[in-house]
TORGU-610098 format. One line per field, with one value per residue (C-alpha): residue number from 1; residue in three letters; x, y, z. Coordinates in Angstrom, 3 decimals, decimal comma, m for minus. Example, Ala and Ser with C-alpha at 12.3 -4.5 7.8 and 13.67 -1.06 7.14 Angstrom:
BEGIN
mivo (1:2)
tordren (Ala:Ser)
px (12,300:13,670)
py (m4,500:m1,060)
pz (7,800:7,140)
This chain:
BEGIN
mivo (1:2:3:4:5:6:7:8:9:10:11:12:13:14:15:16:17:18:19:20:21:22:23:24:25:26:27:28:29:30:31:32:33:34:35:36:37:38:39:40:41:42:43:44:45:46:47:48:49:50:51:52:53:54:55:56:57:58:59:60:61:62:63:64:65:66:67:68:69:70:71:72:73:74:75:76:77:78:79:80:81:82:83:84:85:86:87:88:89:90:91:92:93:94:95:96:97:98:99:100:101:102:103:104:105:106:107:108:109:110:111:112:113:114:115:116:117:118:119:120:121:122:123:124:125:126:127:128:129:130:131:132:133:134:135:136:137:138:139:140:141:142:143:144:145:146:147:148:149:150:151:152:153:154:155:156:157:158:159:160:161:162:163:164:165:166:167:168:169:170:171:172:173:174:175:176:177:178:179:180:181:182:183:184:185:186:187:188:189:190:191:192:193:194:195:196:197:198:199:200:201:202:203:204:205:206:207:208:209:210:211:212:213:214:215:216:217:218:219:220:221:222:223:224:225:226:227:228:229:230:231:232:233:234:235:236:237:238:239:240:241:242:243:244:245:246:247:248:249:250:251:252:253:254:255:256:257:258:259:260:261)
tordren (Unk:Unk:Unk:Unk:Unk:Unk:Unk:Unk:Unk:Unk:Unk:Unk:Unk:Unk:Unk:Unk:Unk:Unk:Unk:Unk:Unk:Unk:Unk:Unk:Unk:Unk:Unk:Unk:Unk:Unk:Unk:Unk:Unk:Unk:Unk:Unk:Unk:Unk:Unk:Unk:Unk:Unk:Unk:Unk:Unk:Unk:Unk:Unk:Unk:Unk:Unk:Unk:Unk:Unk:Unk:Unk:Unk:Unk:Unk:Unk:Unk:Unk:Unk:Unk:Unk:Unk:Unk:Unk:Unk:Unk:Unk:Unk:Unk:Unk:Unk:Unk:Unk:Unk:Unk:Unk:Unk:Unk:Unk:Unk:Unk:Unk:Unk:Unk:Unk:Unk:Unk:Unk:Unk:Unk:Unk:Unk:Unk:Unk:Unk:Unk:Unk:Unk:Unk:Unk:Unk:Unk:Unk:Unk:Unk:Unk:Unk:Unk:Unk:Unk:Unk:Unk:Unk:Unk:Unk:Unk:Unk:Unk:Unk:Unk:Unk:Unk:Unk:Unk:Unk:Unk:Unk:Unk:Unk:Unk:Unk:Unk:Unk:Unk:Unk:Unk:Unk:Unk:Unk:Unk:Unk:Unk:Unk:Unk:Unk:Unk:Unk:Unk:Unk:Unk:Unk:Unk:Unk:Unk:Unk:Unk:Unk:Unk:Unk:Unk:Unk:Unk:Unk:Unk:Unk:Unk:Unk:Unk:Unk:Unk:Unk:Unk:Unk:Unk:Unk:Unk:Unk:Unk:Unk:Unk:Unk:Unk:Unk:Unk:Unk:Unk:Unk:Unk:Unk:Unk:Unk:Unk:Unk:Unk:Unk:Unk:Unk:Unk:Unk:Unk:Unk:Unk:Unk:Unk:Unk:Unk:Unk:Unk:Unk:Unk:Unk:Unk:Unk:Unk:Unk:Unk:Unk:Unk:Unk:Unk:Unk:Unk:Unk:Unk:Unk:Unk:Unk:Unk:Unk:Unk:Unk:Unk:Unk:Unk:Unk:Unk:Unk:Unk:Unk:Unk:Unk:Unk:Unk:Unk:Unk:Unk:Unk:Unk:Unk:Unk:Unk:Unk:Unk:Unk:Unk:Unk:Unk)
px (41,383:40,313:36,934:36,541:34,012:31,880:31,956:30,723:27,902:26,713:26,900:24,963:22,189:22,164:18,682:19,556:20,600:18,696:15,933:15,085:12,365:14,839:17,108:14,163:13,131:16,665:18,115:15,072:12,349:8,603:8,611:5,210:4,728:2,874:1,262:0,347:1,485:m1,886:m1,970:m2,326:m1,684:0,688:3,834:5,023:8,526:9,158:8,433:8,682:7,389:8,484:10,567:12,930:16,718:18,333:15,006:14,745:12,160:13,409:11,827:13,023:12,487:13,685:13,471:12,128:12,925:11,008:12,247:10,765:9,277:5,737:6,866:9,222:6,288:4,298:7,283:8,001:11,484:12,466:11,888:9,730:6,960:6,619:4,089:6,772:9,130:6,256:5,430:9,074:8,996:5,768:7,479:10,593:8,539:6,648:10,010:11,041:7,811:8,378:12,192:12,979:16,218:15,751:17,464:17,065:18,068:18,597:18,488:17,274:18,408:16,633:13,254:10,542:10,521:7,131:4,636:2,372:5,252:6,299:2,714:2,527:5,782:8,638:11,298:9,545:9,111:12,841:13,810:11,417:13,010:16,469:15,268:13,484:16,197:18,848:17,454:15,557:16,030:16,802:19,796:19,684:21,803:21,477:22,859:23,236:22,321:22,365:22,201:22,302:21,190:20,903:18,416:16,221:18,796:19,895:16,300:16,767:20,494:20,906:22,010:24,420:26,306:26,054:27,267:27,571:27,725:30,977:29,469:27,181:27,339:26,430:26,472:24,822:23,530:24,001:27,186:24,988:23,587:27,043:28,397:25,391:25,841:29,635:30,379:26,917:27,502:25,766:27,735:30,789:29,189:32,021:34,528:32,278:32,019:35,801:35,717:32,786:34,257:31,009:32,356:32,236:36,009:36,567:33,792:35,176:38,568:36,832:35,042:31,633:30,597:31,551:31,740:31,923:30,274:32,160:30,439:33,555:36,458:39,731:37,922:35,141:31,543:30,138:26,705:23,880:23,066:26,643:26,481:23,156:24,620:27,558:25,114:23,075:26,123:27,382:23,953:23,577:27,027:26,628:23,087:24,149:26,832:24,590:21,749:24,068:24,724:22,720:20,224:21,955:25,313:23,751:22,147:25,239:27,502:25,040:24,992:28,793:29,072:27,313:28,656:32,222:31,465)
py (6,454:2,835:2,375:0,269:m2,544:m0,277:2,406:m0,161:m1,188:2,418:2,833:m0,403:0,965:4,473:5,841:7,085:3,683:2,550:0,069:m3,081:m1,228:1,490:m1,130:m2,897:0,343:1,116:m2,258:m4,033:m3,208:m3,575:m4,742:m6,187:m6,767:m9,823:m10,007:m12,595:m16,050:m17,738:m18,938:m15,993:m12,551:m10,133:m9,110:m5,743:m6,294:m8,533:m7,340:m9,407:m10,136:m10,460:m8,110:m8,147:m7,978:m7,392:m8,331:m11,677:m12,455:m12,868:m13,172:m10,520:m10,633:m8,118:m7,292:m3,751:m1,156:2,104:5,331:7,289:6,583:6,004:3,514:1,851:1,207:m0,267:m2,387:m3,446:m1,893:m4,647:m7,506:m10,083:m12,192:m15,863:m14,961:m12,806:m15,756:m17,923:m15,280:m15,331:m19,114:m18,984:m16,642:m18,840:m21,966:m20,001:m18,965:m22,616:m23,556:m20,948:m21,335:m17,810:m17,013:m15,651:m12,551:m11,647:m8,388:m8,503:m5,747:m6,844:m6,854:m10,211:m11,882:m10,446:m12,280:m11,249:m13,666:m13,660:m14,484:m17,359:m18,638:m18,665:m20,608:m18,165:m20,833:m23,334:m20,734:m19,921:m23,596:m24,377:m21,676:m23,115:m26,604:m25,529:m23,128:m25,829:m27,717:m25,042:m25,846:m22,299:m20,008:m17,896:m14,830:m13,067:m9,599:m7,972:m4,301:m3,189:m5,406:m9,172:m10,323:m13,904:m16,451:m13,598:m12,878:m16,459:m17,422:m15,549:m16,178:m19,891:m19,081:m20,088:m16,851:m14,406:m10,853:m7,828:m4,125:m2,720:m0,930:m3,684:m6,363:m10,051:m11,841:m14,421:m11,637:m7,928:m6,628:m5,387:m8,883:m10,429:m8,057:m8,646:m12,419:m12,585:m9,720:m8,927:m5,392:m4,199:m0,952:m2,883:m3,327:m1,540:m3,962:m6,897:m5,863:m6,234:m9,741:m10,883:m10,228:m8,705:m6,567:m7,520:m7,561:m9,885:m12,254:m12,366:m13,424:m16,112:m17,347:m16,805:m14,525:m14,494:m10,836:m7,322:m4,542:m1,253:1,756:3,941:4,779:6,144:6,747:8,815:7,563:6,485:7,660:5,241:5,095:4,040:1,286:0,074:m0,039:m2,122:m4,491:m4,734:m5,540:m8,149:m9,788:m10,052:m11,629:m14,094:m15,171:m15,793:m18,096:m19,870:m20,417:m22,465:m25,031:m28,268:m28,345:m31,227:m29,419:m26,155:m27,837:m29,886:m26,833:m24,938:m27,862:m28,050:m24,284:m24,479:m27,888:m26,531:m24,416)
pz (10,891:11,379:12,980:16,109:16,352:18,546:15,833:13,306:15,653:15,828:12,047:11,523:13,757:12,262:11,652:8,169:6,821:3,773:4,498:2,568:0,670:m0,310:m1,850:m3,506:m5,193:m6,393:m7,377:m8,792:m11,279:m10,826:m7,199:m6,283:m2,559:m1,239:2,181:4,802:5,843:5,066:8,674:11,065:9,603:7,924:9,791:8,499:9,909:6,895:3,375:0,229:m3,212:m6,820:m8,930:m11,885:m11,862:m15,259:m16,817:m15,017:m12,290:m8,710:m5,285:m2,837:0,934:3,493:7,169:7,279:9,916:9,870:8,332:11,271:14,699:13,458:10,819:13,293:15,619:12,714:11,648:15,255:14,935:12,499:14,959:13,137:14,617:13,597:10,913:9,301:8,973:7,726:5,118:4,024:3,749:1,734:m0,730:m0,906:m1,654:m4,297:m5,788:m5,882:m7,687:m10,393:m10,493:m9,301:m7,400:m3,868:m2,474:1,200:2,892:6,643:9,247:12,664:16,266:16,513:16,316:18,551:21,887:23,254:24,777:21,727:19,402:21,631:21,811:18,009:17,684:17,061:17,580:15,328:12,570:12,594:12,683:9,819:7,680:8,309:7,396:4,225:3,032:3,405:0,408:m1,512:m5,187:m6,355:m5,659:m2,482:m1,716:1,655:2,380:5,817:5,304:8,966:12,033:11,665:15,088:16,300:14,932:13,785:11,090:10,459:9,616:6,321:5,885:5,202:1,683:m1,060:m0,340:2,560:1,976:4,240:3,621:4,987:7,987:9,271:11,959:12,172:15,523:17,731:20,011:20,626:22,278:25,134:25,618:25,417:28,072:30,315:30,160:30,377:32,768:34,208:32,952:29,772:29,849:28,604:25,175:23,344:24,861:24,026:20,373:20,015:21,493:19,374:15,890:14,611:11,754:8,076:7,541:10,487:9,415:5,876:7,282:9,348:6,200:7,804:4,929:1,263:0,245:1,691:m0,298:0,249:1,774:1,849:m0,463:0,959:4,228:2,652:2,544:m0,794:m1,855:m1,150:m4,847:m5,625:m3,006:m4,454:m7,967:m6,714:m5,021:m8,211:m10,358:m7,883:m7,631:m11,402:m11,781:m8,919:m9,822:m13,418:m12,020:m9,490:m11,973:m14,185:m11,465:m11,392:m8,522:m6,748:m6,839:m5,624:m2,612:m1,762:m1,819:0,374:2,801:2,926:3,369:6,728:7,777:7,742:10,846)
């Protein structure tokens, strides 16, 4: 039975989805986490550091939701503050300095919109990431592993390739927000999800993303370990390809990828 867009939204938000740290521990070797943006503090909604993939060093950055309520509170339910995005940018610039590819994992309903975040420049932090990622001199691959919501997701997704797991979503805002704005009725979120084209298969057809990583086979769910191994294999193959490209060509193709929208 084919799943509706609303079904996919619920699966993307499921509490038992693997987090960024789960994927880091499974796909990569020797992950070493770094902390702080060197300006204000350490935002635990974004995790990142260095690791090895097929024996080669990479920088990995992920938006982290909690595995339980207590961790979710500590991680701000995966809604980063500006210092989180500035930490991510610090790690990306470090990756550029040491010629390490960057891999980002995204799972957020959106950036945190509280007063403190606005006072510390949430919008500027997101815009700065977009500017700097557009001409970062190393390969970047971004993968949506749950929700990909608004600028909070895009701030880590201006990449050479953007992938999605099969049962994830990527949109300019939540279906609830869409329904509230368009129809003044947030209860019509299921209807809104169909209009918005939020699912991975639809976005692949629209050429918004470049690859869908399966989470099911013949309608049956695949084990999380199997999905992680497929991600690992795909990352190794694609990074080997991207690392062979001259820097100027890599940046130009990234620029054209987003200009075509």
